[in-house]
N, C-alpha and C positions, 0 to 999 in steps of 0.2 A: 771722447766717449770711452767709458770703461768697459773692458771685457768682463765676462762673468767671474773669472777668478779674482779680479781686482775688487769686486763688490764687497768682499768680506774682509778687506784689509783695514787696519786702523790708520788714522792719519799719519802716525809715526812710521808705519810700514810703507805707506804710499810714498812718504818722503825718502825713506831709505831706498826704495825701488827706483825712484827718480834719479838717485845719485849714481846708479850704475852707468858706466861709460859704454859697456858692451851690451847690445840688445839681448844676446843669448843669456848672459848672466842675469839681466833684469827679468827676463821672462821666467828663468829657472827659479829665481827668488820668489816671484809672484805666485807661480804654480805651487812651489813647495809650501809657502806660508799659507796659501789658501787651502791646500789639502790638509795641512796640519790643523788649521782652525776648524774646518768642517769635521774632521775626524775626532778632535777633542770635544767639540760641541755635541756630537752624537754620543760620545762616551759619557760626558758629564751632564747630558740632558739640558743643554742651554743653547742660547743663540751664539753663533760664531763670532759676531762682533762684540758680544758682551764679555768674551774671554779677555782677561788681563794677562798678556804674555810679557814677562819681564826677562831681562837678560842678566845672567849671573856674571861674576867677575871674570870667569873664563870665556865669556862670549856665548854661552849656551842659552837657548830660550828655556824658560820655565813657566809652568802654570800650576797653581795650587790645586791639589787633589788628583794629580795624574803625573806619572813618570813617563817620559817619552824620549826618543832620540830621532833626529833627522839627519840624513846623509845624502849627498848629491854625488853623482858620477855621470858625467856627460849629460845625456838626456834623461837619465834615471833619477828618481827621487825615492829614497827608502825611508819609511816611517815605521818606527817600532813603538807601540803603546803597551804599558803595563797596568 
C-alpha cells in the first residue's frame, strides 16, 4: 500500500526509492521528491505526475520552465524555487 507521498512519484522514482538499502534514506527521498513535485506543480499550474523531471549530467533534477534546488540534511528537506 502506497503512502500519500508515494502517490505522486513516477515509475522511475518509485524504482529509485526501492533501491535504497536504508529505510531512512528511502523515506527522505520519497518525501523530498513528493514535496518537489507538488511545489513545482503548483508553481507551473499542472498535475504533479505530469511533470517530466530529468537528471542533468551532474546528477541534479531539472524541470523545464522552473529553476529549483533541493537539499537534504538529516530530517530536513530544503527546497528553493525561482
